[in-house]
Every structure is written in structure tokens, then in C-alpha cells.
C-alpha positions in Angstrom: -3.4 -18.7 20.1 -6.3 -19.2 17.7 -7.3 -22.7 16.5 -8.2 -21.3 13.1 -5.9 -22.5 10.4 -5.1 -19.9 7.7 -4.0 -20.5 4.2 -2.3 -17.5 2.5 -1.9 -17.3 -1.3 0.4 -14.6 -2.7 3.8 -13.6 -1.3 4.6 -10.3 -3.0 5.6 -7.0 -1.4 2.5 -6.9 0.7 1.8 -10.6 1.2 5.0 -11.4 3.1 4.7 -8.7 5.8 1.0 -9.4 6.2 1.6 -13.1 6.7 4.3 -12.2 9.2 1.7 -10.3 11.2 -0.5 -13.4 11.4 2.4 -15.6 12.4 3.4 -13.1 15.2 -0.2 -13.4 16.4 0.4 -17.2 16.7 -2.0 -18.3 13.9 -1.2 -21.5 12.1 -0.4 -20.4 8.5 0.2 -22.4 5.3 1.5 -20.4 2.4 1.5 -20.7 -1.4 3.2 -18.6 -4.0 3.3 -19.2 -7.8 6.9 -18.1 -8.0 9.1 -20.2 -5.8 11.7 -19.1 -3.3 9.8 -16.3 -1.5 8.8 -18.2 1.6 12.1 -18.5 3.4 11.5 -15.7 5.8 8.1 -17.1 6.7 9.1 -20.7 7.2 11.8 -19.4 9.5 9.1 -18.1 11.9 6.7 -21.0 11.6 4.8 -21.0 8.3 4.4 -24.2 6.3 4.5 -24.3 2.5 2.0 -25.9 0.2 2.7 -26.8 -3.4 -0.6 -25.5 -4.9 -3.8 -23.7 -4.0 -5.6 -27.1 -4.2 -3.3 -28.6 -1.7 -3.4 -25.5 0.5 -7.2 -25.7 0.7 -6.9 -29.0 2.6 -5.0 -27.4 5.4 -6.9 -24.2 6.0 -10.2 -23.0 7.5 -9.8 -19.4 6.2 -8.0 -18.8 2.9 -6.6 -15.3 2.2 -5.5 -14.2 -1.2 -3.2 -11.3 -2.1 -2.3 -11.3 -5.8 -1.9 -8.7 -8.5 -5.0 -8.7 -10.7 -8.1 -10.3 -12.1 -6.2 -12.8 -14.2 -4.2 -14.0 -11.2 -7.2 -14.4 -9.0 -9.0 -16.4 -11.7 -6.0 -18.7 -12.1 -5.9 -19.3 -8.3 -9.4 -20.6 -8.5 -9.7 -22.2 -11.9 -6.3 -23.7 -12.9 -5.8 -27.5 -12.8 -4.5 -27.2 -9.2 -6.8 -24.3 -8.3 -9.0 -23.9 -5.3 -12.2 -25.2 -6.9 -10.4 -28.6 -7.3 -9.6 -28.7 -3.6 -11.5 -28.8 -0.4 -13.2 -25.4 0.0 -16.7 -26.5 1.1 -17.6 -24.8 4.4 -14.6 -22.5 4.3 -14.2 -18.7 4.1 -12.2 -17.1 1.3 -11.0 -13.6 1.8 -9.6 -11.9 -1.3 -7.5 -8.9 -0.3 -6.2 -8.2 -3.8 -7.1 -5.0 -5.7 -9.3 -6.4 -8.4 -12.5 -5.4 -10.2 -15.8 -5.6 -8.5 -17.1 -7.7 -11.4 -14.4 -10.4 -10.8 -15.3 -10.5 -7.1 -18.9 -11.1 -8.0 -17.9 -13.9 -10.4 -15.7 -15.5 -7.8 -18.3 -15.1 -5.1 -20.8 -17.0 -7.3 -18.2 -19.8 -7.8 -17.7 -20.0 -4.0 -21.5 -20.2 -3.5 -21.7 -23.1 -5.9 -19.0 -24.9 -3.8 -20.7 -24.1 -0.5 -18.0 -21.7 0.7 -18.2 -18.0 1.6 -16.3 -15.1 0.0 -15.3 -11.6 1.0 -13.5 -9.0 -1.0 -11.3 -7.1 1.4 -8.7 -4.9 -0.3 -6.4 -2.7 1.7 -5.2 0.9 1.7 -1.6 1.3 2.7 1.8 0.1 1.4 4.6 -2.0 2.7 5.4 0.1 5.8 1.8 -0.2 7.0 1.7 -3.9 6.2 4.9 -4.4 8.3 3.3 -2.7 11.3 -0.3 -3.9 11.0 -1.6 -0.5 10.2 -3.5 -1.1 7.0 -7.0 0.1 6.3 -9.2 -2.8 5.2 -12.5 -2.3 3.3 -14.8 -5.3 3.1 -17.6 -6.4 0.8 -19.8 -9.5 1.2 -22.1 -10.8 3.9 -21.7 -8.8 7.1 -22.0 -11.9 9.2 -19.0 -13.5 7.4 -17.1 -10.3 8.0 -17.7 -10.5 11.7 -16.4 -14.1 11.7 -13.0 -13.1 10.2 -12.7 -9.6 11.7 -10.3 -10.8 14.5 -8.0 -12.0 11.7 -8.3 -8.8 9.7 -7.7 -6.8 12.9 -4.2 -8.3 13.1 -3.4 -6.8 9.7 -4.9 -3.3 9.9 -5.8 -0.5 12.2 -9.3 -0.4 10.7 -11.4 -3.2 9.2 -14.7 -1.9 8.0 -17.6 -3.6 6.2 -18.9 -1.3 3.4 -21.6 -3.4 1.6 -22.3 -6.5 -0.4 -19.9 -8.4 -2.7 -17.7 -6.0 -4.8 -18.3 -3.0 -2.4 -14.8 -3.4 -0.9 -13.3 -3.4 -4.4 -15.3 -0.3 -5.4 -14.2 1.6 -2.2 -10.5 0.7 -3.0 -10.8 1.9 -6.6 -12.3 5.2 -5.3 -9.5 5.6 -2.8 -6.8 4.8 -5.3 -8.3 7.3 -7.8 -7.9 10.0 -5.1 -4.3 8.7 -4.5 -3.5 9.2 -8.2 -4.9 12.7 -8.2 -3.2 13.6 -5.0 0.2 12.3 -6.2 0.0 14.0 -9.6 -1.1 17.2 -7.9 1.8 17.2 -5.5 4.2 16.6 -8.4 2.8 19.4 -10.4 2.8 21.8 -7.4 6.5 21.2 -6.8 7.3 21.6 -10.5 5.4 24.8 -10.8 7.0 26.4 -7.7 10.5 25.2 -8.7 10.1 26.7 -12.2 9.3 30.0 -10.5 12.5 29.9 -8.3 11.1 28.5 -5.1 13.2 25.8 -3.4 11.2 22.6 -3.3 12.3 21.9 0.3 11.0 25.3 1.4 7.7 24.7 -0.4 7.3 21.2 1.2 7.9 22.8 4.6 5.1 25.3 4.0 2.8 22.5 2.8 3.6 20.5 5.8 2.5 23.3 8.1 -0.6 24.1 6.1 -4.0 22.5 6.3 -3.4 20.5 3.2 -0.2 18.9 4.5 -0.3 15.3 5.8 1.9 12.2 6.2 1.5 11.4 2.5 2.9 14.7 1.3 5.7 14.4 3.8 6.7 10.9 2.7 6.3 11.5 -1.1 7.8 15.0 -0.9 10.9 13.7 0.8 11.1 11.0 -1.9 11.1 13.6 -4.6 13.7 15.7 -2.7 16.0 12.7 -2.3 15.4 11.4 -5.8 14.3 8.1 -4.3 11.7 6.2 -6.3 11.9 2.6 -5.1 8.4 1.2 -5.3 6.2 1.1 -2.2 3.3 1.2 -4.6 4.4 0.8 -8.2 3.3 3.2 -10.9 2.1 0.3 -13.1 -0.3 -0.7 -10.3 -2.0 2.7 -10.1 -2.4 2.5 -13.9 -4.2 -0.8 -13.5 -6.4 0.6 -10.8 -7.3 3.7 -12.8 -8.3 1.5 -15.7 -10.4 -0.7 -13.4 -12.1 2.5 -12.1 -12.8 3.6 -15.7 -14.2 0.1 -16.5 -16.5 0.5 -13.5 -17.8 3.8 -15.0 -15.8 6.6 -13.4 -15.7 9.4 -16.0 -14.9 12.6 -14.1 -12.5 15.1 -15.7 -9.7 14.7 -13.2 -9.9 10.9 -13.3 -9.7 10.9 -17.1 -6.7 13.2 -17.0 -4.9 11.2 -14.4 -5.3 8.0 -16.3 -3.7 9.5 -19.4 -0.9 11.0 -17.4 0.0 7.8 -15.6 -0.5 5.7 -18.8 2.0 7.9 -20.6 4.5 7.4 -17.8 4.1 3.7 -17.5 6.6 2.5 -20.1 9.4 4.5 -18.6 8.6 4.4 -14.9 6.1 1.6 -14.4 8.3 -0.4 -12.0 9.1 2.7 -9.8 6.9 4.2 -7.2 3.9 6.1 -8.4 5.5 9.4 -7.2 7.9 8.9 -10.2 5.2 10.7 -12.0 7.2 13.7 -11.0 10.0 12.6 -13.3 7.6 12.0 -16.1 6.2 15.5 -15.8 9.4 17.5 -15.3 
């Protein structure tokens, strides 16, 4: 059992199973979530609950944040009961949210002014990987700080890798999610084309699965399409957010531009469903 006390902010689809992994590893964990009522499963296995980020900061050595976007991370720090009004001096803050590199640099500067250290450490993977500690974690910030918290990150993922200075983790995540969007749209278009020409989608997916291009992702998302199952493991609205962030960071390649438009056009109808619902938008 580690003596390190962890504060966890953000109990969404990913935050809850990730926190469970830390509790199973016998870390002391205090949690906070803006919307109340999401902590019951965690308190049942040992978590304590804090009423605000400010209060949470008094009970943690390492503070981990997993929220939705730039606005949410800013609120966690700057609101009346935000972290900057608490006790963060000498502590490490690990932001695992998918946010812009620019907001990470802003928050890192705030942390420096309060004598605490900051890492951006977004993850690749969805709920299933979070539940089994099989996420891939890409980290930006001081490498020495990464080494300090790596044992914690290793409880959450199968790979924790330092990729550069502040914002580099966010940039790597946006690059990966750009590929995710392209791959998902490509899979949907491939199935639609073959089906239009009379090929059974199940037969096509079996062929893809045995070909060099086949992988776990095509199997999972292909089965979702076959079974008409679109419950969000990673919501379509979130891939739109990430593609917009990538655009803001300067990505301007032809496929990225096309994917952004395709997913934006689908967002109003399918934003709350899994990103593979792009299949329904295109059919």
C-alpha cells in the first residue's frame, strides 16, 4: 500500500473505472465531481468524498483530473472553490483530460506560480480499457515529474510514456484521435460501399478481420454496426471536439478537414451515441 494520497476530480464514464483501479491498488483516494451522486460505487470500496476542488487539495499529494474540455479544466482551477484557492503548493497535478495543448500550457504556468508541478497525461482507450487498467497514457511536462507519478499511472494503463514538454501529451492525443476519426469513417464507408454492391457486411468484416488491415478496433466497431448497437464508449460529440482542437492546433491535411465536416454534420443527430454512429449518418 502506498502512502501517497490521491485526489481525483471528474467521475464520468472514464473517471469512475480509473478511480476504481487506484482503490484496488490500495491507494488512499479522495474524489470530487461537479454533478453529485456519482460517487456511490467508489465510496463503497473505500473512497472519500470532498465538496470542492479547493477542499480536495488539502487531502491529496497528487491530484488527478479527468474532465471534458478546456472550459471544465479552467473552472476546476479558477472558480471560487477551485484548486488555486486551496493547498496545491508542493503538489503534483496530473491532467488526464483531452484538452488543448494551449490550455495545458496556461494551467502549467498557473501551477508554477503556486509552486506546484503539472503534467498533461491524456489517455487512449475507452471504458473497457479503463475498467481493466489497459489504457495508453501519453505524458507532457517535466520528465522527472513523470517518473515520480509513473507508478500511479501504471495502475491505470498498460503503457505510460513521456513524449515531451508541457502540451506534448495533448498533441499526441489529438493526433491519435484524428487517426481514430479517419479510421472509423473509413470503416463505415467501406461497409456501406460493399453492402450497396450486394456483399453481406458480416462476410466483409470476416474478410477484413483476416486481412492485414484487420484489428481489434475493426472487430469491435464492425460488430457494433452489425448489431445496430451505438451506446457510447466514446461519444461522437467528443470526436468532434477533438477534431476541432486539432484544427485549432494547425492540422490542415485533406483527410482531417473532410473528417471534421463529416462528424460535425452528424453531431446534431448522433452526438450522444458512439462515434461509430457515423455509419448511420452516412447511410
